[in-house]
N, C-alpha and C positions, 0 to 999 in steps of 0.2 A: 783810673783807666777802665775799671770794670763797668762803668756806666757807658762807655763808648761802644757804639755799634761798629761793625767792620769798616764801613765806608768812613765813619768819623775818625777811626784810628788812623786810617791812611791819610786823611786830610791833615790831622794834627801832626802826624809824623812828618809830612812835607814841611809844615811850618817850622817845626823844631829842627829838622835836619838842615834847614837853610842857615842856621846860626853859624856854623863854621865858615860857610862861604861868606857870610856878612863880615865875619871877623877878619877875613883876609883883605877886605876892601876898606874897612873902617876901623878906627881904634876901638879896643874892647871897652866901651863906655857903659853899654846896657848890660844888666844882669841877665842870666838865662830866663827865658820866657816861662812863666807859671801858667798852665792852662786854665786855672781857676780865674786868674786875673783877666783872661779874655772875655769872661762873662760879666764883668763888673757893670758894664753899661747895657747889658742885655735886658730887654723887656719882653717877657713871654706873651703869647696870645692865648686865648681860651683853648683853641684847638691844640696848641703845643702842650698845655697843661693836661689836657685830656689824653693825649697820645704823644708823649715825648719821643722824639726821634734824634735830635741833635744833642751834642754834649751839653750845651748850655740849657736846653730845655729839661734835660734830666737833672741838672743841678738845681734848676728852679723848682722842679717837682720834689726833689729831695729836701729842699729848704722848707717846703710846706708841711713836712712831717712834724716839725717841732714849733714852728712860728705861726700862730693864728693869723698874723697880719702879713704873711708872705704873699707875694704877687699871685701865685696860683690859688691860694685860699680865697683871696679877695675876688678874683675873676670868677671862680666857680660859685662862690656864694652870691655874687651879684647876678650871675646868669640864672641861678636857681630861683631867685626872687622874681626875676622877669618871666621865667617859664611858667610860674604858678598861674599867672593871669590868663594864659592861653590854653590851659589844660582843664579837662573836666575833673570833678572831685567826687570822692566816695569815702565812706568809712570802712576801714580795714582793721584786721587784727595786727598787732605790732609784734614782730618776732624778736628773739634775742639778737642784738647787733654787736658789732665789734668796733673798738676805737682804733686810733692810729697805730697802737702797739700790738694789736691783735687780741686784746683783752676782751672777754665776753662781758656784755653789759645787759642786765635785765631791763625790760622796758619800763619807763616811768608811767605808762598808762597801758591798759589792756587794748584799747582801740583808739585810733586817731583818724581824723579827716586828712586825706592825702590827695595830691594831684597824681593822676595815674595815666599810664599808657598801656593800651591793649597790645597783645602779641601781634606781630605782623603776619597775617595769614598767607602772604605771597611767598614766604620762604618754605612752605610745606610741600612735601612730596608723598605720594602714595601710589603703589602699583601692585599688581598681583591679585590673588584670590579671584581670578576670573571665572573659576568654575563654581562660584558660590553667588547667591543672590546678595548676601551681606557684603560681598566685595564691592559690588556696584553702589550699594547704599553708602558704604563708608567712603568710597572714592568721592561721591557727591559732597558728603559732609566735610571732606578734606579740602576740596578745591572751590566749592561754590562761595565761601566767604571771601575769596581772593578777588583781586581786581586785575590780574594778569590777563594777557591775551589768550593764554591757554584756558584759563577759567571761563573767560567770555565765550570762547568757542564751545566749551563743554556745556555751558548753560544753554546756548543756542541749539546744540545738538539734542539735548534732552527735551527742550521745548518742542522742537520739530517732531521728535519721537512721540511725545504725549499728544500732540495735535493729530498725528497719523492714527494713533490708537483710538482717540476720541471719534475721529471721522469714520472709523470702521465699525462703529456701533459696538455690539457685544462680541464680535468675532475675535478670536485669538489666533495668532499665527506664529507664536514663539512662546517658549517657556516663561520668559520674563514678562511678556504681556499677560499670559495666563495668571501668574502670581499677582501681578499688579492689579488686575481686574477682579480676581477672586477676593482680595483683601482691600477693596477699593476705598472704603472709609478710612482705613489706616494709611493707604498709599497716598491719599491726598494730604493727610497730616504730615507724612514723612517728606513729601516734596516741599511742604511749606517750611519745615524746620531745617532743611538741608543747608541753608545759608546762615543758620544761627551759630554754627560751630559749637563751642563749649559754653555758650551763654545759656545755662540751664534755666535761669529765670525767664528768659525770652521764650524758651521752648514751653515752659509751663504756661506762660501768658498766651501763646498761640493755641495751646490745647483748650484753654478755658476762656477764649475770647467771647465777648457778648455781642449781641446783635446791635448794630448802629441804629441811631434814631430813624424809625421808619423803614428799617431793613430787616434782613433775616440773619440768623447765626451763620458765620462763615463755614463753608464745608470742611475747612481744616480744623475747626474747633472740636476735636474728637471728644474731649472731656465734657464740654457743655452739651453737645448733642447726645452723648451717651447717658447723661443724667436724665435728659428728657425722654429718651428712647433707648433702652439698654441693648436692643438688637442692632448689631452692626451688619452691614450688607456689602455685597459685591456690587460691581458696576451695573449688573442686570437686575439688581434688587433682591437677589437671592441671599438669605441670611448666611453669614459665615459659619461653616460647619467643619469641625466642632467649634462652638462659640469660644472666643478668647475671653477669659475671665481672670480677675485678680485672685490671688490665693486667699482662701479662708483659713483662719487659725494661724496666721503668720507670726513669727517671733516678734517680741516687742522691738528688738533691734538685734544686730549681729552678735552682741555679747551674750545673748540668751540661746545661742545655738550649740553650746558645748555639750557633747554627748555625756549623759550621766553614767556613772559606773553601774554595771549590772553583773549578776552571776552568770558565768558561761562555762564552756567546756575547757577553757584554758585557765589554770590557776597559777598565780605568780606569788612567790613568797620570798622573804629575806632569808639568807642562809650563810654558811661559811664557804660555800662553793658555788660555781656557776655550772648549772646542769639543766639540760632539757630532756625530759622523758615523755615521748609520745607513745600512747597506749596502742599497740597493734590491734587493729580491728575496732578501735574505740571511736571511730568516726569523728576524729578531730579532738578527742580528749587528750590533754597534755598537762603535765605538772612541771613547773619551771621554778628553779631556785637561782637567786642572784646574790652574790656575796657583797657587792658594793652598792646595793640599793639604798638610796638615801631618802626615799619618800615612798609611801604606799603606791602600788601600781596595779591598775586594772586594764586589761587589754581593750575592753569595750567602751570605757569612758574615763574621763579625768576625775580622779579622787580629789575633792575639795572640802573645805570646812562645811559642816552641816548647814549652817546659816546661809552660806553662798549657794549650796545645792538647792535649798528650799526657795531662795529668791529666783534662781534660774528656772526652776520647775514652774513657778507661778507665771513667768513671762514667756515660756517656750511656745505657747499657742495663745496669742494675746489679741491681735488685731484681725478683723475681717475687712480687708481692703476693698475699696470700690472707687469709682470715679468721684462720687460725692465725698468719700472719706479723704481722698487726696486733696480735694479742694478745701475741705474744712481744716486740714492740717496746715495748709498754707495761709488761708485767710483768717483763721480764728486762733488755733493753738499756737502756731509759730509766727504769727503776723509781726511780732515785735522782736524777733530774733534775727540777728544779722546773718545774711546768707553765708558769708564767709565763715562765721562761727559754725554753722551747720556743716559746711564743707570740710572744716577741720576735723569735726567729729566723724564725718564720713571716712576720712582718710584713716583714722584710728580703727574704724570698724573694718575697712578693707584689709588692713594689715592683720587684724584679728581673724577675719574670715580665712586669710591665707594660712594662719597657724592651724585653724581647725581642719582645713582641707589637708594640710601637711600631715596632721595626725591621722586622718582618715586613710590617706595613701599609705602611711607607714604601717598601720594596723592591717590593711589589706595585704601588704607585702609579707608581713609576718605570718598571716593566715595561709597564704599561698605556700610559703616555705614549709610550714608545719604539715600541710596537706601532702606535700611531695616527699616529706621526710622518710616515710615508710611506704613502699609500694611493692605489692606481691609480684615476684618473678619466678614462675615455674616452682611454686611452693616455698620460695625463700623470700626473705626481706632484704632489700638493699637499703642500708640505713644512712649512709653518709653521702651527701651531695658533694660534688666538686665545686669549689668556689675560686674565683680569680683573686689573687692577692699579690702583695709585694713583700712577702715574708722572707726573712733571711733564715739561715740554718739555725740560728740561736733563738729565733722567735717562737713563742708558743702559739699555735693556731687557735683562734677563738671561734666558737660556734657562731655563725652569722645571725642566728636568732637571738643569741645573747647580746651581740653588738646592737642589733636593732631595738631590743627592749631597753637597753641603757639610753639609746637615743630617744625612745618614747618617754622615759622618765624625765629626761632633760626638757623635752618639748612640753610635758605637762607642767613643769616648773615655770616655763616661759608663759604658758597660758594662764596660770594662776596669777603671775605678776601683772599680766595685761589686764586681768579682771580687777585687780586691786586699783590699777590706774583708772580703769573705767568707772569704778565706784567713786573714786575721788572726784571725777568730773561729773558725777550725777547721772551716769548712763544706766545705773542699775536701780535708780529710783522709780517709783510708780507715782506719776503725777495725778493729782486729783482734779476732777471736773475738766475745765477748759484750760488748765495750766499748760504753759509751754513745755514741749517735749523735744528739745533740739537734737537729741540722740536718735529719735525715732523717725524723723522725716527731714527731707531737704528737697529742693528743686532738682538737684542732681540725682538723688535716689528715685524720684518720680520719673525723670526722663529715662534713666536706665531701666527701670522696671517696665515701663511701657515698651521701649524698644526691644527688650529681651523677650517679653511676652509674645510679640508678633514675630520677632526674628526667627525663633526656633520653628514655629509652625510654618512660616513661609518657606524657610530653607528646606524643610522636609518635603513640601509639595514641589518645590523647584527641582530638588534632586530626583524625585520620582518621575517628574515630567522629562527630565534630561535622560534618565535611564530608559524610559519607554519610547522616546522619540528621537533622541540625539539632536533635538531642535530642528528636525525635518518633519514637517506636518503634511507632506504630500500624501503619504499612505493613509492619513486619517480622513481624507476627503473622498476617496473613490475606490478603496480596496475592501472587499468583503472579508468577514471572519467566518469561514465555513469549514468545518471538519467534524465528522462524526455527528454527534447530537447537537453540536454548536452550529447555529445557522443565523448569522447576522448579515443581511445583504449590505452592499456598499452604501454608505451614507456619509454625510459630512459631520464629523465630531468637533469641528472647530468653531461652531456657531456661538458658543458661550463657554465659560469656564466649567460650569456644571456639566455641560454636554461632553467636554473633554474628559472629565472624571468618569463618566459612563464608559468611555472608551477604555480607560485603564481597567475597569472591572471586567469588561467583556474580553479584553486582551488576556487577562489572567485565565479566564475560562478556556479560551482558545489554546493557550499554552498547555494547560493540563490535558486537554483533549488530544493534543499532538502526540503525547506519550505519557501513559499513566505512570511509568517508572522513571523516566528521565525528565519529565516536564519541569520539575522544580529548578533544574539547572540550565534550562534553555534561556538564552538571552532574550529579554522582552522585546527588543527592537528587531533582531535578525532571526529569531526563532531557531538559532543554531546553538549546539551545546557550548557552554562556556566553561573552560577549565582554568581560567585565571581571573582573579579579581584584583584590581589595583586602583590606586588613587595617588595623585601627586599634585602639588601646586607650590607656588612661592608667593611671598609677600614682602613688601618693603615700605616702611613708613618713617617719617621723621622730619626734621628741619636742621638748621645749622648747629643747633645746640645738642640735640640727641637724635639718634636714629637707630633702626634695627631692621634686619632682614632675616628671613627664614625660608628654608626649603625642606620639603618632605616628600618621600616616595615610599609607599607600602604596597605589598602584593602577597597573595597566597595563590599557589598554583599546583597543579599536578601535571607533570610533563611525560612525554613518551607514551601516551595512551594508545595511539593507533599503531597496529601492526608491530607490536613488540611483545616479548614474553611478559607475563604478569609481574615477574620479579624485576623486570627492567623499568617499571614505572618509577617516576622520580618526584615525590612530593617536595615542595620548596616553599620557604618563607623568606621574603626579603624585605628589608626596611632600611630607610636612611632618614636622618634628621640633622640638618645643619642650621646654625644661627650665628649671626654677627651682631655686635653692638658697637655704636660709635658715640663719642662725646667730643664736642668742640673740634671736629674734623679728624679725630684719631679713631681708627677702627680696629677691632680685634675679633678673631673667631671665638665665639663662646663655646660651641659644641660641634663636634663632628662624629656622629654615630652611624655605623654601617653594620648591617647584619645580613648574613646569607646562610641559611641552614637547610640542609637536605637530610634524608635518612642516612646518608653516608658521611657527611662532613658538616662541621660548624665553624663559621668564620664570623667573629664578633669583635668589633673594634670601637673604642670610644676615646677620642682625643679632645683636649681642651687647650685653651691658651695658645691660639695660633698653631694647634697641632703639635705642640712641644711637650705636652704632658699626657702620655698614654695611660688611661685609667683601666681600660679593659683591652686585653690583647689575646684573644683565644683563636687558635687555628688548629683544629683537631679533626683527625679522621675518626669516624665512628665505625667500629669494626662490625662486620657482618655477624649476626647472631648474638650480639651483645646489647643489653639494655644500658643506655648511656644517659647521664644527666649532666647538664651544664647549667648552673644557676648562680645567682648572686646579685649584688647591688654595689655599685661604686659611684661615688660622687665627689665633687671638688668644690670647696668654698673658697672664693678668691675675689680680690679686686682685679677686674679684667682690663679696665681702661682708667687711666688717670691723666688729666690734662688741665691746663690753665690758659685763660685768655682774658684780655681786658675788654669789658663792655662799658659803653657810655649809657648809664641809666638816666634818661632825660638829658641832663648836662653833666652828670657826675661820673668821673672815671672810677670803675669798680673792678677789681680783679676777681674773676669768677673761677673757682676750681671745680672740676667735674669728675665724677667717679661713676663707673659702671661696675657693679658688684653683685654677687649672688651665688647661687648654687646651680651646678649643671651635673647631670649624672645619667645613669642607665641602670634599669632594673630588668632582669632577664631570668627566665626559668624555662629551659627547653630540654625536651627528651626526644630520643629517636629510637625506633625499634625496627630491626630489619632481620627477620628470621624466615628462612625458607627450608623446605625439605626436598630431598632428591638431588641428584647430581647432574642429570642431563635434561630431564623433562621440565625442571624448574617449576615445581608445584609450590604455590604461595602458602605459607603459614600466616604471616602477617608482615606488613611493611607500612611504616608511617612515621609521622612526627607530630608532636603536640607541644604546646607551651605558649609563652607570651614574652614579648619584649616591650619595653617602654622607655625610650629616651626622653629626657625632660630638661627644662631650663627654667629657673626662677631668678631673673636678673632685673635689677632696678637701677635707675639713674638718680644720682643725687648731686646737688650743687652746694658749695659754700662760698662765702664772700669775704673779701678783705679789702681794706683801703689804705692809702698812704698819704692822705691829706688830713691835716689837723682838725678841720671843721666838719668832718664827715664821719658818720657811723653807718654801717651797712650790714644787712643780713638777708638770708633767703628763707623761704618757707615753702612747704609742699614737697611732693615726692612723685616720681614717675615709675610706674610699673612698665619696664621696657619690654621684656619678653617673659611671660609666664605661660609656658606651653609644654604639652606632653602629647606624644603620639603612641598610644597603646595599641599593640597589634597582637591578637590572639588567634591561634590557628590549631586545627586538628585535621590532618589528612591521613586516611587510613585505608588499607586494603585488607580484607579478611574473608575467609571462606564461610559461606552460609548456605547450608542445604545443597552442597555440591557445586555451587556457583560462587563466583568471586564478587563481593560487594565493595563498592567504593563509597566511603563516607568522607565527606569534606565539610568542615565548618570553619568559617573565617569571618572575623569582624575587626574593624579598626575605627577609632574615633580620633578626632582632632580636638583637643581641649586647650583652649588658650584665652588669655587676656593679653592684648597686644597694644602697647603704647597707650597707657591710660593714666591720667592724672595731670597735675599742673605744678609748675614751679614759678614763683615770683621773686623778684629782687626788691628789697625795701631799703631806702636810704633817707637819712636825716642830714640836713645841711644847716650849719650855723650852731651857735651856742645859745642856750636858753637865756632869755625868753624869745630870742629872734631865730626860731627854728623854722625850717621849711621841710615838709615831708613829701617823698615821692614813692611810687610803686610802679613797677613795670613787669608785666607777665612775659617771661622768657620762653616758656613752652607750655602748651595746654592741649591735651587731647582727650576726647571722650572715649576713645579706644574701641576695640572690637572684643567683646567678651561672649564666647559661645562654646558649647560642646556640640560638635557636628559629627554625625555618623557618616563615615566615609564609605563603608560597606558592611553588610551583615547578611551572610548567606549560609544556609545549612541544607544538606541533602544527603540521602543514602540511596544509591542507585545501583542497578545491576550492570556490571562492567560490559557484558555482552550486548545489552540493550544500548548502552552508551556508544560502543564501537560501531554498532549498526547505523548510527546517525552521523558518524564522522566521515 
């Protein structure tokens, strides 16, 4: 009965419950009905074998687990043989598969020719990041490969926009048009590859297209054209400045990016105690002892065997990349290497790069904590920071630096193991001459390298344009810039991208002339004092298999500036970061971080797992005249979503299990100082807050496959970086007397660091028993992702409070 669905149980119950009624009308000749006997004459269809719904269909599917000649096995095997003829073929890597009992089976060959099905691009969705240039670019790459009505309308809208921009000559009338035309050589290439999706080989081929017979090199062939002429230009022919160039002295591959150990101010040694001694006035000098240290530890780099360190040093600055170098790596060095082989090695390097970045972040956190450990307060030292914890009365509190150093030692052990794996795969070898170097290059790495080179520069220009114009160009056409010694008559700055940049320079001069003391904090658009910097956006990406969303808001402000006593001013830092992840239709909150800190109060919250696990819960009044520190780091490692669904891979029913797992957390270190003298006049001694907060999530999506037909083996390969994001916010807002006048110092910066939905996962199936096997592969999810570190804001000034108030 466990195989029956609810409607089937009802139907069968009606059949069986009719037996007593029948017994009243007829002699009891027939025995009780056996539900299995009802299916003796049942003949299943292929669709019922793929997705059994009825009781008899489930019985037929169950029989196929042990009998190779069962009806479902025969139907699926015959359908698979027929499907081969209608599908394209390619050679792929063979993953570990599973048999009918769930037992893992190593592949009998490293590669095989398979019939394959590409991912359906019509199921994808993307929204958000509207305040970034990269949001538009990624939206196009998401929808343009699709054939839906929405995608068609979007392609038509972009075509109309491009035609309008082309018809206007070199004139720019929006920030997006300005960036498009300044980087025109790249923009044409970007438009051409937007429908290529994650076909990195196609992207490479577009970049290096050759001139057709009797024709010229396509404008979109950025690689071919750049080899002939390395100067890339805007639409008006102006060379792109600064020039976009590939890096010189790049590492041989990601495995050569491990930081080497060096001698520094922090010394770590094994001992019989855990102890951290920071030298007062030693400018960062610290001596640390760890009682359970199981490997040598250096704060600044990973300690490895000497031979490994020597190998890594030799490859740390190895390649001088160029357009010609990328072409030669494809057409000569790796010409005979399977693309998928290179992509598999890329995946290992991406995971390794994440480890190296994790180490870098952990070291930074340790250094920040040591720097805060001893701070002078009126001739004294306050040594112990407060940390959030879940300790009971019987627990021994552990120094947070000690905890982090043990984490660092564990991370170094993982890095060393990953290097051993890389060495086994040949990624630490130095190839001679023109020998293949599959760890060092792939079409995917080429595509990402090119996109990232231009993406950062374009984003910086787009954000600057947005700050100066708010995308309203009216003032740029007829308003003079005249004050003091600055005298620029009204003129049109929209006639070309380079002319618009002249406006930015002159606007800066105008702002400085408005006020020699307050000029740095005047809004470039309105010329009014700006006491709050903030940024926020949301993004949502995915398809039916995996998806993710995120929202962030960050701000630094000083409130109550006008017409209030100096000690009534209120510095404030606020931040929030939320993210969700979904798999097979099941969604969960990954992280919910909320921060609001003034010089009088700190409210810091971090919840995970649908807000059911509070990791940080600080709500604290900061007392007047007291130096307060709130610092620490909390994180949670967990499987956040687990789900199962049945997919039909070509014609084969495969049960796919999905997991969303990773680490979410919050690092924070905030201090507040609020000291005043006097009782009625309210004379300021100092008032301010300083510190940083950084919520983060590193969450991946994974799949596994299982089958319950005798003639099928199945496996999955690949991985998806679902959300790897952090929003660090640093702030320093301070009032202090200088020369009898009160000065306001304000520094605030925030970045958005993220890799969002990047990678691919494919399902692989074998149907039949050797030598009559048929192989299939289907891409279930594939994204080229958004990878970028974007500066949200970065402002610093030190102004006279009276001068500031005179402008409000």
